[in-house]
N, C-alpha and C positions, 0 to 999 in steps of 0.2 A: 512176400519176401521171406517167410519163415524156411529155414533150411536151405536158403539159396547160398551156393558157394560163391563168394565174391573175390575179385581179381583187386588186391588192396595193397599199396605201397604207403609206408610210413615215413615221416622225416625222422632222421637220426640226429640227436643234438651233437654239440660240439665238446661236451663235459662230461665227466664220469667213465665209467668202466662201460665197454660195450653192451653188458648186459642192461646196466641202468639205462644207456640210451635207448635200447630196443623196449624197454619197459615203459620208459617215458614217452616214446613215440605213439604205443599203444593207448596209453592212459590219456593223452592229448586227444586221441581219436574219439575215445569214449566221451570225454569231457565236451568235446565240440559237435557231438552229434554225428559226426561221420561214421560211425558204427552204431547201426540200428539194433533193437532187440529181435533175437531169432536169426541174426544173420550168422552164417557158418564162415570161419576164418579158413584162410588156405592152409593146406598141409605144411606141418613145418619144413619137410623136405622143399617143397616149392617155395616157401616163403624164404627161406634160407639163400636159396639161389638168387631170387629177386634181390634181397638185400645186400647180398655179398657178404654173409655173416655165417658162422658155424651153426650148425643145426641144434647143437646143445643149448647156443645162447638163446635161440627161439624158444626151445622148450622150458628153460629156467625162467625166462622173462614172463611167459604166459603161465606158467605155474602158479608164479606169485599172484598174478591176476585172478586165476581160479581160486586161490586161499583167501583173498580179499573179498571174493564175490561177485566179481564183474564179469567172468567168463564161467562158462559151464562145460566141463569134459563129459562127453556122453560116448559109452563105450562101443566102439566099432564103428563112429560116425564122424567124430572130431571134436573141435571146439567151436562153442557157439556163444554168441552176446547174450547175457541174462537180461530179462526185463525188469530192471531196478532203476531208480532214479539216477541219473547221470552223475559223475562225481563233481563236488563242489570245487570252486575254484580255491587253490591253495594261497596260503601268503605268500608273497612275493612274486606271484603270477600277475599278469596282465586282468585288470578286474576284479582283484582280490578286494578292494574296498566296497564292491558292490554286492549284495547277496544274490545268490545264484537261484532263479527260478526254473524248476526243471521241466516247467509246462510251456515254456517259451523260450526262442534264441534271445540270448542277451543282447541289449542295444549295443550297435556298433561304438566304437570309441570315437571315430571320425565320421565326418558328414560325408553321405553316400554321393556317388557321381550324379550331377543334375541330367536329368530327362530333357529331351527336347521338346519343342512347342508341339509338335506333330504328336507326341505320346501325351501331352496334356489334353489334346483334343480327342482321345480315344474314347469310344463310348464306355459307360460304367459297367456294362454287362455283356456276355457274349450271348448269341441266339436272339432271335426275333419274339421268341414266345416262351413263357415260364414253364418249367418242367415239375411236373407233380407225378405223385403215385395216383395213376388212374386206371380203372378197370376197363374203360372204352374211352379212345381218344380221337376226336375228330380233328387231328392235327393237320395245319396246313403244310405242304411241302414233303409229307411223307409218302412213300410210294408201296405198291404191294410187295409182300416179301418173296412173291414169286417173280418180280421183276429182274432178280439177279440170276434166274436160271440160266439165261442166255450165256453166260460167262463160267458156269460151274465146271463144266467139263470140256471147254473148248481150248485146245492149245493154241496160242497166237501164232499165226503164220504157217498152219497146216496145210494151206493151200498153195498151188504153184501159181506161175504167172505174175499178174499184177498184184496178188495178194501175198507174195513172198515177203517173209519177215525182213525188216530193216535188222541191220546188225546192232546189238546192245553194246558192243566193244567200243564203240565210238558215238560221239555226239551227233545230234541229228539236226536238221534245219529248226531253227528257233520258231519259225512259223508253224511248225508241223511237218509231218511225213507229207511228200508230194502227192502220192498216190491215195493217201487218205484224204486229203484237202480235195482232190479230184472227185472222189466218192462223195464226198459231203456237198460239193457245189452241185453235182447233178441230183442229189436228193432235195437240196434247197430249191433248185429251180423247178423241179417237178412239184413238189408238195407245198411251197409257199410262194412261187412266182418270183423268188429273189434272183436279182439280175447280178450274177457273179460267176467268176471262174475260180479255179484252184489259186491263181495268184492273189485274188482279194481277201482269202481267208488266212487268219491267224487263230491255230489251235491254242486254247487256255485250259487253265484248270477248273474251269467253271465261271458262272456268271459274276462272282464275287471279284475274282481276278480281272474278269473282262472290264467291269465297271472301274476297278481301281487303276489298271493302265490307262483307260481312257480319261479319268478324271485328272490323272497326273500329267497326260499329255496336254489337256484341251483347258485347263482351268489354272488360274493364277489368284493370288490373293484378293485382287481388287475385282474378280469376276463373281458372277452370279449363275448358278444353276437352277433353273425352273423344275420341280417336281410335282408330280401328281399328289394330291392331298384329299383322301388317304391314299397311300401309295408304298412303296418298296423302301423301308427304311434304310436299308444298306446303302442306297444311292445318296441319301442325306448325309449318312456319317462319313463317306468317302469324299465327298465334295468338301465337308468341313475340314477332313484330315488334309485335303490339299490346300487348305487355307482360304477357300473360297467360300461364299455364302450359298445357303440353300433356301429357296424361295418357294413356299406352297402355291399351288394353282388348284382351284377347286374342279371335282368332277361331278357331272350329273348322270341323267340316265342316256346322254349320248356321248359319254365319254369326257376327255379333257376338255375344260372350258377354254378354248384357244383364245377367245376375245380377252380372258383374264390374264394371259400371260403379258407381264409388263414390257415397256421397251428396254433395250440395252443388256439383256440376258445373253450369256455366252451361249447357253445351249438348254435342251429341254431333254428330260427323261420320260418316256411314256410307254404305256402297255396297250396299243390300240385294240387288239383283237380280244384280250380278255383281261380287262382292266384289274390290276391286283390292288385291293382284295374284292372288289365290288362285282367283277365279272362281266360288266357291260361292254359291249363293243363301241368303238369310235364311229360316229355316222359318217357317211361318204363327205356330207357338207363339211364336217370339222376337219377331216383328213385333207381336204383340198385347201382349206383355210391355213391349216397348219403348216403345209408345204410352201404355201404361196408366202407366208411371213418368214419362214426359214430362208426361202431364196433371197428376199428383198432385203432382209436386216442387216447382215445375214447372221445367222445362227445354226448350230449344229442340233440333229434330233437323235437321241439314242433311242431305237426302237427295241425294247426288250420283248421278245415273242418267246416267251418262257414255257407255254404247256399247250399250245395251240395244236399239237399232235394228236390230241385226244379230243375229238368232236363227235357230235352226234347228228345224225340226219345229214343236212348239206354241210359241206366244208366251210370254214370261217372265210372271211374276205381275204384276198391276197395280202401279202407283207404290203406295210406303208413304204418300204424301201422299193418297191416293184414299180410304184408312181412317181417316183423322185427322179426328175430329169436335170436337177441342179447339183447332184451329188452332196447332199445335206445330211441324209440318212445314214447313221451306223447301225447295222443290223447286229443284235447280240442273241446269242442262243444257247442254250444248254442241252446236255445229255442227261442230266441228272434225273429228269422226270420220265425219259424213255427208257433207260438203263437202271443206273441205281446211284444215289448220291455220293458213296463212297469211291467210286471210280474217278469223280473230279475231272470231268472232260466238258469243255464248252467251246466256243468258238466266236470270232468276230468277223464280220463281213465288213469291210473297210473301204470307204470312197478312195479313188485313186491318190488324191492329195495326203491321205493319211497313211497309206500302205507303208512306205519305207520308215517314217517315225515309229509305227506301231510294232513293226518287226524289230527294229532296234531296242525299243522299250522292252519288248518281251524277252529279248536276249539278256539284257542287264538286270533285269527283274528277276528271272528265275530261269534263264537259259533255254529251257523248253519243257514241254510236257512228257511225261514217261513214254520213251519209245516202245516199253512192253505194253502198255495200255492202247498206245496208237496201233500196235501191231494187231491187238486182239480185236479192236473195234473194226480195222480194215478186213479182217477175217472174217468177221460175222457179216459185213456189209457185203463181200465179194461172194460169200456163199450163198446168199438169199435167206439167211436166218434173221437178219436185222428186218426185213419187211414182215416176214412170218411173225415175229415176236411183236412188232408193232400193231399189227393186226389182231392178236390174241389179247395184248393188253388193253387195245382200244374196245375190243368186245367186253373185257372184264370190267374195265372202269365204266363203261356204258351200262352194264346192269347194276353196279352199284349206285351210280348217278340217279338211275330210274327208280330205284328203292328208296333212295333218300328223298327225292323230289314227292314222291308218294306219301312218304311218311311225315314230311314237312306239312302237306296238306291235311292228311288225315288224322295224324296223332297231334302235331304241333299247330294246326292251323288256328287255334283260339290265340295264339301268342305270336306266331310269325308269319310273314308273306314272303316267300321267296323272289328274289331278282331274277330278271330274264338273262340267261346266259346260253351259248350253244357249245361251248367247249372247255377244257380244263379239268382240274382234279379237286376243285371245291366249288361250293355253292354259298352264297350270300343270301340273308334274308332279313328283311325290316321288321322290327319289333312293332306289334301293335299296342297302341296305348301309350301313355307318358312316362313309363317307368325306366326305357332305355334298356341297354344289352348287358350292362354290368351288372346289375344285381341278379338278373337270372344267369351269368355265367357263374357268379359266385355260388348260387344254390345249385348249379349243376356240377362245379368242381367239388362241393361237400356231398354230392351223391355219387362221387367217383366218375364222372363224365366230363371230358374236356371238349369244351366249345369256346369260341373266342370272339370277343367283341372288336368290331371294326375299328374304334378309335384307338386301339394299339398301335395302328399303322398310319396314324394322322400326326402331323406336327401341330395342328390347332385344336384338336379335339373333336374334329369332324366325324362323322359316322357312329357317333355315340348310340345311334338307333339300328346298329347294323350287328348283325351275328354271324359268324363264318364257320362252316361246316367243311373241312376236308375229309373225303372219302378214299384218300389213296391206300391207306393202311388199315382200312376196316372192313371186314365182311359183310356181305349181305345180312347175314344173322345178326352180327353186331350192331348194324344200322338200326335193324327192327328193335332189338333190346334196348339199345341206348336211347332212342326217341322215346320209347315207352317208360323208360325210368325218368327222362326229363320232364314228361308230360306228369308223370306222378309227383315228382318233386316241386314241380312249380304249382301244381294244383293244391299240394299240401301247405306251401307257404303262402298261399293266397289269404 
């Protein structure tokens, strides 16, 4: 803020000379904290035009405040607010009977407007994981710093034909640009066996918005959403924000325990191919049972296929949606892991009965995703760069995953046993012995290493013996160094 020229209007009172009114207006802004230390005031010529007063009036009023020490005149650069305690409330002004606390905003004189029940249900903190100053962070959800290279030098819409840029001077389709949806549909049919056309797809601003829209459309206060436990906490928060209940369903080595889903649920959220955060895959028998129950009940199934693009060896099983013959599965995907989280692009593949309500909800909630970003994505998909990028990142993450698994066994094998998984950007491991993951994670954090206990993702305290390592934004050298430092810290604490 230091030195920033501000565009600032003051209120002129009704009493006193014009100079007094200008002075009181600036003084009130200082008292109320609307003018902050280091801010540069507008030039007197500009301010006089904006307020409709003579320039000399501005100069005389500000000169008085300079003399009193509230403002500072710097030769050749202008007037600045000095870093001094704000003025005390004068006698006769509102709040004059209350001592002025310069470190905090004064309490309002009247009650503030009431927040909604929705606001009362908001989670207390942002983010899934705490943020600490760490030298090496095995954080879940982070991607390689090289992932954004795909968009650094690409001008959106630089190609001809069906990759031609959509105009920015007009609103687009709330469901997303048709040509981009066609490309995405082709990609999903080929890579994940998703049964879809462009008409089934709605482009969103990522999986958060996708789940939010679906919870609003499909849940009422008297309904219940079943969620994996441990699982993705955002689904729990969004269900509760919709006024519904969120019910935990356990997960074992075969994925979601379908027989534990109670009767009467409105729907289920699951991650069949790379369970979050354990990494296990849902067995074929469980998949069949889940689809059969969803068809019979009936309830909807939200399939979150969040990072299955990154697999090693054989590809993961086709999407759950590809086996659904009763239109119960709603497929949710994100481009955050393929490209970069900051781009905020995702999509929903909706069954026919949900297509029109979902399009209407997308329009009213956020109108549409950025046409500029959609143009950029269409360009890289049409050029072939998308496939090249995906192949390159798959190889990069594959190397990191191999190094992490090797070091978990070789360096940390006395404490941890990795769980089996074939894809994704994180690895879960079970703690050997009775101590659980939490104390080991605390020791790691004190040593400057970020690793995360599985129970952070549980409603019931499940997975207390699970530790999760993300490798999206750590290099191979950092993996080796980080696991060595973990071993040293854990050994020293024994």
